[in-house]
VEXFIFI-706238 format. One record per residue (C-alpha): x, y, z. Coordinates in steps of 0.25 Angstrom, whole numbers, padded with zeros to 4 digits, always signed. Layout:
REM VEXFIFI-706238
XYZ ...
END
This chain:
REM VEXFIFI-706238
+0178-0140-0088 +0188-0151-0092 +0198-0141-0090 +0194-0136-0077 +0194-0150-0071 +0208-0152-0076 +0213-0139-0069 +0206-0143-0056 +0211-0157-0055 +0226-0152-0058 +0223-0142-0046 +0217-0152-0037 +0229-0161-0039 +0239-0151-0035 +0231-0147-0023 +0228-0133-0026 +0216-0125-0021 +0210-0118-0034 +0201-0106-0034 +0196-0098-0045 +0202-0084-0046 +0195-0076-0034 +0186-0067-0039 +0174-0058-0035 +0160-0062-0041 +0150-0052-0045 +0141-0051-0032 +0130-0041-0026 +0132-0039-0010 +0120-0038-0001 +0122-0027+0009 +0116-0030+0021 +0120-0020+0032 +0118-0020+0047 +0107-0012+0054 +0108+0002+0053 +0113+0005+0039 +0106+0008+0027 +0091+0004+0026 +0091+0001+0012 +0098-0012+0015 +0091-0017+0027 +0079-0026+0025 +0067-0018+0020 +0056-0027+0027 +0059-0036+0040 +0050-0046+0043 +0049-0055+0054 +0046-0069+0057 +0032-0066+0061 +0030-0056+0050 +0034-0067+0040 +0023-0076+0047 +0012-0065+0046 +0014-0063+0031 +0014-0078+0028 +0027-0076+0020 +0035-0086+0030 +0031-0100+0033 +0040-0108+0044 +0040-0123+0042 +0034-0129+0055 +0035-0143+0053 +0048-0146+0059 +0052-0145+0074 +0062-0156+0074 +0070-0155+0061 +0075-0141+0060 +0088-0136+0054 +0082-0133+0040 +0096-0131+0032 +0092-0138+0019 +0081-0136+0010 +0078-0142-0005 +0067-0135-0013 +0058-0142-0022 +0051-0131-0031 +0045-0141-0041 +0038-0150-0030 +0036-0138-0021 +0042-0144-0010 +0054-0141+0001 +0064-0151+0007 +0069-0147+0021 +0081-0153+0027 +0082-0152+0042 +0087-0159+0054 +0083-0173+0054 +0071-0170+0044 +0068-0167+0030 +0056-0160+0026 +0048-0160+0014 +0040-0146+0013 +0030-0139+0003 +0035-0126-0003 +0021-0121-0001 +0020-0123+0014 +0031-0129+0021 +0022-0134+0033 +0011-0141+0024 +0013-0157+0022 +0028-0157+0025 +0035-0170+0026 +0047-0173+0034 +0059-0184+0034 +0065-0188+0048 +0079-0191+0044 +0089-0191+0057 +0102-0195+0058 +0106-0209+0063 +0107-0210+0079 +0120-0215+0079 +0126-0203+0071 +0118-0194+0080 +0124-0200+0092 +0139-0199+0084 +0136-0185+0082 +0133-0182+0096 +0145-0190+0101 +0154-0180+0091 +0149-0168+0099 +0139-0163+0089 +0126-0156+0093 +0114-0165+0094 +0104-0154+0088 +0112-0147+0078 +0121-0158+0072 +0118-0172+0076 +0106-0174+0067 +0103-0176+0052 +0103-0162+0047 +0098-0162+0032 +0108-0155+0023 +0106-0160+0009 +0093-0160+0001 +0096-0163-0014 +0086-0167-0025 +0091-0181-0030 +0080-0185-0041 +0066-0182-0043 +0061-0191-0031 +0072-0190-0021 +0080-0180-0013 +0095-0182-0008 +0096-0178+0007 +0107-0178+0016 +0109-0176+0031 +0120-0172+0041 +0116-0186+0049 +0123-0181+0062 +0136-0179+0055 +0134-0192+0047 +0128-0185+0034 +0118-0195+0027 +0110-0194+0014 +0098-0200+0008 +0086-0198-0002 +0071-0193+0001 +0061-0198-0008 +0051-0187-0013 +0043-0194-0024 +0043-0191-0039 +0029-0182-0038 +0025-0170-0029 +0012-0177-0025 +0021-0189-0019 +0022-0187-0004 +0035-0195-0003 +0046-0189+0007 +0054-0200+0011 +0070-0203+0015 +0076-0215+0009 +0083-0221+0021 +0088-0232+0013 +0097-0226+0005 +0105-0216+0014 +0119-0213+0011 +0130-0205+0018 +0130-0190+0016 +0145-0188+0017 +0150-0177+0007 +0135-0174+0005 +0130-0168+0017 +0138-0161+0028 +0140-0167+0042 +0138-0154+0049 +0123-0149+0048 +0129-0134+0050 +0139-0136+0038 +0135-0127+0025 +0132-0136+0014 +0126-0137+0000 +0123-0148-0010 +0118-0151-0024 +0114-0164-0031 +0119-0167-0045 +0115-0180-0053 +0112-0187-0039 +0126-0184-0034 +0128-0175-0022 +0139-0163-0026 +0137-0149-0021 +0129-0136-0024 +0124-0128-0036 +0125-0135-0050 +0127-0123-0060 +0128-0126-0075 +0141-0120-0081 +0137-0124-0096 +0127-0131-0104 +0135-0143-0102 +0129-0151-0089 +0143-0158-0087 +0149-0145-0086 +0140-0141-0074 +0146-0136-0061 +0142-0137-0046 +0145-0124-0039 +0148-0125-0024 +0147-0112-0015 +0154-0113-0001 +0163-0107+0009 +0175-0112+0014 +0188-0110+0023 +0200-0105+0015 +0213-0100+0021 +0219-0087+0016 +0234-0087+0013 +0236-0074+0019 +0231-0078+0032 +0230-0091+0041 +0215-0089+0044 +0204-0097+0035 +0194-0089+0029 +0180-0093+0024 +0178-0091+0010 +0165-0093+0000 +0167-0102-0012 +0161-0107-0026 +0165-0121-0030 +0163-0128-0042 +0162-0142-0047 +0159-0150-0059 +0145-0155-0058 +0151-0169-0064 +0163-0169-0055 +0164-0184-0050 +0178-0182-0043 +0192-0186-0048 +0200-0198-0046 +0210-0203-0036 +0212-0192-0026 +0200-0184-0032 +0191-0194-0029 +0177-0187-0023 +0184-0174-0025 +0180-0164-0035 +0188-0162-0047 +0182-0149-0052 +0180-0141-0039 +0183-0126-0040 +0180-0115-0030 +0180-0100-0030 +0179-0089-0019 +0166-0082-0019 +0169-0068-0014 +0159-0059-0007 +0165-0046-0002 +0165-0031-0001 +0178-0024-0003 +0181-0015+0009 +0193-0006+0013 +0205-0014+0010 +0198-0027+0013 +0187-0036+0008 +0176-0040+0016 +0171-0054+0012 +0159-0061+0015 +0166-0075+0014 +0155-0085+0020 +0145-0090+0010 +0132-0094+0016 +0122-0096+0004 +0122-0097-0011 +0111-0096-0020 +0109-0097-0035 +0100-0088-0042 +0096-0094-0057 +0097-0086-0068 +0092-0089-0083 +0106-0094-0086 +0106-0106-0076 +0122-0107-0077 +0123-0093-0070 +0115-0092-0058 +0118-0080-0048 +0125-0083-0036 +0121-0077-0023 +0128-0080-0010 +0127-0076+0004 +0141-0073+0011 +0143-0069+0025 +0157-0065+0032 +0167-0071+0041 +0173-0060+0048 +0169-0057+0062 +0170-0042+0059 +0162-0040+0047 +0149-0049+0048 +0139-0049+0037 +0132-0056+0024 +0132-0053+0010 +0127-0059-0004 +0135-0060-0015 +0129-0063-0029 +0138-0070-0040 +0137-0073-0055 +0138-0089-0059 +0145-0083-0070 +0156-0076-0062 +0158-0090-0053 +0159-0098-0066 +0170-0088-0072 +0178-0089-0059 +0179-0105-0060 +0182-0104-0075 +0193-0093-0072 +0207-0094-0068 +0211-0102-0054 +0218-0097-0042 +0225-0107-0032 +0235-0106-0021 +0248-0110-0024 +0254-0108-0010 +0250-0102+0004 +0254-0089+0001 +0245-0087-0011 +0236-0075-0010 +0224-0073-0018 +0223-0060-0027 +0215-0048-0023 +0201-0047-0027 +0197-0036-0037 +0183-0039-0039 +0171-0029-0040 +0166-0023-0027 +0152-0029-0023 +0140-0020-0020 +0134-0017-0011 +0143-0018+0001 +0137-0028+0011 +0137-0025+0025 +0135-0033+0039 +0122-0038+0045 +0116-0043+0056 +0114-0057+0051 +0121-0067+0040 +0116-0071+0028 +0115-0087+0026 +0107-0090+0014 +0101-0084+0001 +0090-0086-0009 +0089-0077-0022 +0076-0075-0030 +0076-0069-0044 +0063-0060-0044 +0057-0053-0056 +0050-0040-0051 +0042-0029-0058 +0055-0020-0061 +0066-0031-0063 +0072-0045-0057 +0078-0045-0044 +0086-0055-0036 +0079-0057-0022 +0089-0063-0011 +0083-0070+0001 +0094-0070+0012 +0095-0080+0024 +0101-0075+0037 +0107-0082+0049 +0095-0076+0058 +0085-0082+0050 +0081-0070+0041 +0079-0069+0027 +0083-0056+0018 +0076-0053+0005 +0085-0045-0003 +0083-0040-0018 +0095-0036-0027 +0092-0024-0035 +0100-0020-0047 +0104-0005-0047 +0111+0004-0057 +0126+0001-0062 +0124-0014-0056 +0123-0010-0042 +0114-0019-0034 +0104-0016-0023 +0101-0026-0012 +0088-0022-0005 +0084-0030+0007 +0068-0032+0007 +0066-0040+0018 +0072-0047+0031 +0064-0059+0035 +0064-0067+0047 +0059-0080+0043 +0062-0087+0057 +0057-0085+0070 +0071-0085+0076 +0085-0083+0071 +0090-0095+0062 +0100-0095+0051 +0094-0098+0037 +0100-0111+0032 +0093-0112+0019 +0083-0106+0009 +0076-0110-0003 +0067-0103-0013 +0055-0107-0020 +0051-0099-0032 +0038-0105-0035 +0033-0103-0020 +0040-0090-0019 +0046-0095-0005 +0059-0096+0002 +0061-0109+0012 +0071-0105+0022 +0077-0115+0031 +0086-0112+0045 +0089-0122+0056 +0076-0117+0064 +0066-0118+0052 +0061-0117+0038 +0053-0106+0033 +0045-0103+0020 +0047-0088+0016 +0039-0080+0004 +0048-0074-0005 +0039-0060-0004 +0031-0053+0006 +0024-0042-0002 +0012-0039+0006 +0022-0035+0018 +0027-0024+0011 +0015-0015+0013 +0001-0012+0006 +0006+0000-0003 +0014+0000-0016 +0024+0008-0011 +0027-0003+0000 +0028-0014-0012 +0038-0004-0019 +0046-0001-0008 +0048-0016-0004 +0056-0018-0016 +0053-0032-0016 +0053-0040-0030 +0043-0050-0027 +0032-0039-0023 +0025-0028-0031 +0014-0019-0029 +0001-0024-0037 -0009-0012-0035 -0015-0018-0021 -0004-0024-0014 +0011-0028-0013 +0011-0042-0019 +0020-0053-0026 +0026-0048-0039 +0024-0059-0051 +0030-0055-0064 +0020-0057-0075 +0016-0053-0089 +0004-0045-0085 +0006-0030-0084 +0002-0027-0069 +0003-0015-0060 +0015-0020-0051 +0022-0010-0043 +0036-0013-0039 +0050-0007-0038 +0062-0016-0032 +0072-0008-0039 +0070+0005-0032 +0059+0003-0022 +0052+0016-0026 +0036+0016-0024 +0036+0030-0030 +0038+0025-0043 +0028+0013-0042 +0017+0017-0033 +0016+0032-0037 +0002+0030-0044 -0005+0023-0032 -0015+0031-0025 -0011+0039-0013 +0002+0038-0006 +0007+0026+0002 +0007+0034+0015 -0008+0034+0014 -0010+0020+0011 -0002+0013+0021 +0002+0023+0032 -0004+0018+0046 -0011+0029+0055 -0011+0028+0070 -0014+0037+0081 -0004+0037+0093 -0007+0043+0107 +0005+0048+0116 +0005+0054+0130 +0013+0068+0132 +0028+0066+0138 +0027+0052+0134 +0033+0043+0123 +0027+0037+0111 +0030+0030+0099 +0026+0031+0085 +0027+0016+0078 +0033+0017+0064 +0038+0004+0057 +0040+0005+0042 +0040-0009+0035 +0052-0006+0028 +0066-0006+0036 +0072+0002+0024 +0063+0013+0027 +0067+0027+0033 +0056+0032+0044 +0053+0047+0045 +0043+0053+0055 +0034+0065+0051 +0025+0072+0061 +0013+0081+0059 +0010+0087+0072 -0004+0090+0077 -0009+0104+0071 +0001+0105+0060 +0001+0101+0046 +0015+0101+0044 +0023+0087+0045 +0037+0087+0049 +0047+0076+0051 +0050+0071+0064 +0065+0071+0069 +0070+0062+0080 +0075+0069+0094 +0075+0064+0107 +0061+0064+0109 +0057+0059+0095 +0065+0045+0092 +0064+0038+0079 +0064+0022+0080 +0064+0011+0071 +0050+0008+0074 +0044+0022+0076 +0045+0037+0083 +0047+0038+0097 +0042+0051+0103 +0046+0053+0118 +0039+0064+0128 +0028+0065+0118 +0024+0081+0118 +0010+0086+0113 +0017+0092+0100 +0020+0078+0096 +0005+0075+0093 +0003+0074+0077 +0004+0064+0066 +0017+0056+0063 +0020+0051+0050 +0030+0039+0049 +0036+0039+0035 +0046+0029+0028 +0054+0031+0017 +0061+0021+0007 +0070+0026-0004 +0061+0038-0008 +0048+0033-0005 +0041+0039+0010 +0028+0033+0015 +0020+0035+0028 +0020+0023+0037 +0012+0027+0049 +0005+0040+0053 +0003+0042+0068 -0005+0052+0075 +0001+0056+0088 -0009+0061+0099 +0000+0066+0112 -0009+0067+0125 -0006+0078+0135 +0000+0072+0148 -0010+0079+0156 -0022+0075+0147 -0017+0060+0150 -0017+0062+0165 -0031+0068+0164 -0036+0056+0156 -0031+0046+0165 -0036+0053+0178 -0049+0054+0171 -0049+0039+0167 -0045+0036+0182 -0058+0043+0187 -0066+0037+0176 -0061+0024+0180 -0066+0026+0194 -0080+0031+0191 -0081+0017+0182 -0077+0010+0194 -0088+0016+0202 -0098+0014+0191 -0094-0001+0190 -0097-0003+0204 -0110+0005+0205 -0115-0004+0192 -0110-0016+0199 -0118-0013+0212 -0130-0010+0203 -0130-0024+0197 -0128-0029+0211 -0141-0022+0215 -0148-0027+0204 -0144-0041+0207 -0149-0040+0221 -0163-0035+0216 -0164-0045+0206 -0159-0057+0213 -0168-0060+0226 -0158-0071+0231 -0147-0061+0231 -0147-0055+0245 -0141-0042+0249 -0132-0049+0259 -0125-0055+0246 -0124-0042+0238 -0117-0036+0251 -0106-0047+0252 -0103-0047+0237 -0101-0031+0238 -0092-0033+0249 -0084-0044+0243 -0084-0035+0230 -0078-0023+0238 -0067-0032+0245 -0062-0036+0232 -0062-0023+0227 -0054-0018+0239 -0044-0030+0237 -0042-0027+0222 -0039-0012+0226 -0030-0015+0237 -0015-0015+0233 -0003-0024+0238 +0002-0013+0249 -0012-0014+0258 -0011-0030+0258 -0002-0030+0271 -0011-0020+0278 -0024-0029+0274 -0017-0041+0280 -0013-0035+0293 -0028-0029+0294 -0034-0044+0293 -0024-0048+0303 -0029-0036+0312 -0043-0039+0310 -0042-0054+0313 -0034-0051+0326 -0043-0040+0332 -0056-0041+0327 -0066-0052+0326 -0070-0058+0313 -0081-0050+0307 -0091-0054+0297 -0088-0044+0286 -0100-0047+0277 -0109-0035+0274 -0120-0034+0283 -0134-0036+0277 -0141-0023+0273 -0155-0022+0276 -0163-0016+0264 
END
């Protein structure tokens, strides 16, 4: 360690920029293609915001209408609480239910700072406020908190009390301090922090040896860098390292790191003559292993190119990163220096472009019935979360299966931060528009059969004999059906009575009219399933596959049959195929009604309607006669007058707009040429 310090100090005095030798760290690339490519790489299950609410697997935080922009989260698993930093507010929430007994602190920026911010031309709503960007544990009773303070960073301490039962949540306003060099001025600036020994430093402390004095802090960041071959500046991703006990140097090195090193993180796919690089690091997640010195590093990267747009996930070994820093150095001695060509291993599989960009990542190590798997939760810039499982194949190949695409916000919003609670089996996800609590699994949404559960390939879920439920590894031997590696229900559900087609296939009866169009709906739960249609025509025992043509059109949501013919009557089967497994989703019985028969039916209905009107009128008059006979005070004149008014209303309702003008002319003519007549019915002698 001392030798490394010596080398860096000498380099700093000579004003050289030191870099470890460029090398490709071991990685796995996540392939996320555009719509229309292989179905294997699109999300198997796609759930909307409404679907998640109905399944109770997504709970939005409803306690804030004024303090949004939820960028900063601090999870406290031990006490079961979540601290949330927002615009002018800090919230204390329960991990079990975000909306139950939450507390908040209102901490706005000083009025004079807000006014100065406005005078500087900044936006009142998105910049001139106190956006909380730092929440770090200080000790057992206090949290260190920093906010942008309307472009004047400020920090302080929040008292939480010593015990969980205490209800203390208070900002110490008497011990506020400047947040310069601890918190960014701009609320939109990417930022990371960690607290070590009550001194603010950076991010991700990782022990290198068993000696605490030799521990390091690792920074993951991106920066602008100018290539010697061109005059353009490019964005590069870096991993930096500094000794944990580095307090700076002397004279010109005061308040400067003396042990700081950095190396480039390469995430690329070699192409035809040129590498395609994912240069912009968006998020980092460290997955702990049994050896605390060697966690697995997952990174989300995007491209800077205006032509090739996409996102990728790269996985790095901490041992390889450490080997780079302990290896040979490289530096630029002149402006003409060029980096050597990289000859590393080719990443597998090759990534593609997608309709959104990845913005954040969380990884959970899951023990399943057939092995152990890393499940990635990837946040996007449109407010969705992708649930992806990484599966080891033969010859060290990897397969990434996108299990779910979840729309966790009602409206599109960039996901800024995610926290994982293993105790609660929940994700807590923040954006500028809200905060949600998302369950890691939704086993019951996969289906009601053993095959549905196995096809899902979800390490969290297994068939327990009655339903698809949460899998929990125990020492007790139980019949749990699960196949994450291959997703083959034939090997897992072969002994379950009857076929899945008889258990879960819906049956419907559809009526269509000859020479008209009709639609047979069939929407599989899995977007990775291939759909085939079969028909068993009326009077025929043979079942044949339907081939699309000009009259029969296959769509994403079913089958459209134009200009129905009598021969189209029969039983239609919609079958879904995933891997080698085929099952029936829905059975539709189509009855085609002849056009002539339909016209006769309509004519008969019209005639029947007229008869009903006459019968109704006769029944009404019969009731009137009974009323006259049963009521001595009801005179015949009154009855006749009622009948006259009723007839007038009936004629007025039947009269269309085209007769209105003629009726008006008739009224005028009657007033001009005829004397007024008493139009009331004359008395009838009985």
